[in-house]
C-alpha positions as CSV (number, residue, x, y, z in Angstrom):
1,X,117.2,114.7,81.8
2,X,116.5,112.8,84.9
3,X,118.0,115.5,87.0
4,X,115.7,118.0,85.4
5,X,112.7,115.9,86.3
6,X,113.8,115.8,90.0
7,X,114.4,119.5,90.0
8,X,110.9,120.1,88.5
9,X,109.4,117.9,91.2
10,X,111.2,119.6,94.0
11,X,110.2,123.0,92.7
12,X,106.6,121.9,92.3
13,X,106.5,120.5,95.9
14,X,108.2,123.6,97.2
15,X,105.7,125.9,95.4
16,X,102.8,123.8,96.7
17,X,104.1,124.1,100.3
18,X,104.6,127.8,100.1
19,X,101.5,128.8,98.2
20,X,99.0,126.4,99.9
21,X,96.6,127.7,102.4
22,X,96.9,126.9,106.1
23,X,94.2,124.3,105.6
24,X,96.3,122.5,102.9
25,X,98.8,120.7,105.2
26,X,99.4,117.2,106.4
27,X,98.9,116.8,110.1
28,X,98.5,113.9,112.5
29,X,95.7,113.6,115.1
30,X,97.8,115.8,117.5
31,X,98.1,118.6,114.9
32,X,101.8,117.9,114.3
33,X,103.1,118.2,110.7
34,X,105.4,115.4,109.4
35,X,109.0,115.8,110.2
36,X,111.5,116.3,107.4
37,X,112.7,112.7,107.8
38,X,109.1,111.3,107.5
39,X,108.4,113.5,104.5
40,X,111.7,112.6,102.8
41,X,111.1,108.9,103.5
42,X,107.7,109.1,101.8
43,X,109.2,111.0,98.9
44,X,112.0,108.4,98.3
45,X,109.5,105.5,98.5
46,X,107.1,107.2,96.2
47,X,109.8,108.1,93.7
48,X,111.1,104.5,93.6
49,X,107.6,103.0,93.2
50,X,106.7,105.4,90.4
51,X,110.0,104.8,88.6
52,X,109.5,101.0,88.8
53,X,105.9,101.2,87.7
54,X,106.4,103.9,85.0
55,X,110.0,103.6,83.7
56,X,111.5,106.1,81.3
57,X,111.2,105.1,77.6
58,X,114.3,105.1,75.5
59,X,114.0,106.2,71.9
60,X,116.7,105.9,69.2
61,X,116.4,108.5,66.5
62,X,118.3,109.6,63.4
63,X,120.8,107.8,61.3
64,X,123.4,108.3,64.1
65,X,121.2,106.4,66.4
66,X,121.1,109.0,69.1
67,X,119.4,107.7,72.2
68,X,116.9,109.9,74.0
69,X,115.1,109.3,77.3
70,X,111.5,110.2,77.6
71,X,109.8,110.3,80.9
72,X,106.5,108.5,81.2
73,X,103.7,111.1,81.7
74,X,101.9,108.8,84.2
75,X,104.9,108.8,86.5
76,X,104.4,112.2,88.3
77,X,100.7,111.7,89.2
78,X,101.6,108.2,90.5
79,X,104.4,109.6,92.6
80,X,102.0,112.1,94.2
81,X,99.5,109.3,95.0
82,X,102.2,107.1,96.5
83,X,103.5,110.0,98.5
84,X,100.1,110.7,99.9
85,X,99.5,107.1,100.6
86,X,102.7,106.8,102.5
87,X,101.9,109.9,104.7
88,X,98.4,108.4,105.4
89,X,100.1,105.1,106.4
90,X,102.2,107.1,108.9
91,X,99.0,108.6,110.4
92,X,98.8,111.9,108.6
93,X,95.8,113.4,106.9
94,X,95.1,116.7,105.1
95,X,94.2,119.4,107.6
96,X,90.5,119.7,106.4
97,X,90.1,115.9,106.9
98,X,91.0,116.0,110.6
99,X,87.9,115.8,112.8
100,X,87.5,118.7,115.1
101,X,87.9,118.2,118.8
102,X,84.3,119.4,119.3
103,X,82.9,116.7,117.0
104,X,84.9,114.0,118.7
105,X,83.5,114.8,122.2
């Protein structure tokens, strides 16, 4: 079940990257996008923080006592917030949030 959640997250992120407009990117002040290492680092940090804050819930059902894992629904939005927070801490902002060079003169 945990593998499916990671796959769903990866597909969602991939879809967001490929379907987003050119103005929906993370860039630094120089206009450079985050490297794969920076993005992966933020993803790992966000995933760990979200898992610690919103752990899976275990449910035992039936007379056989089958144990099921249920993912906390607050985990995914929290992971996205922590991912964004990490990128901002590294100096990246969403493309529309970058002040134009004309306004900084």
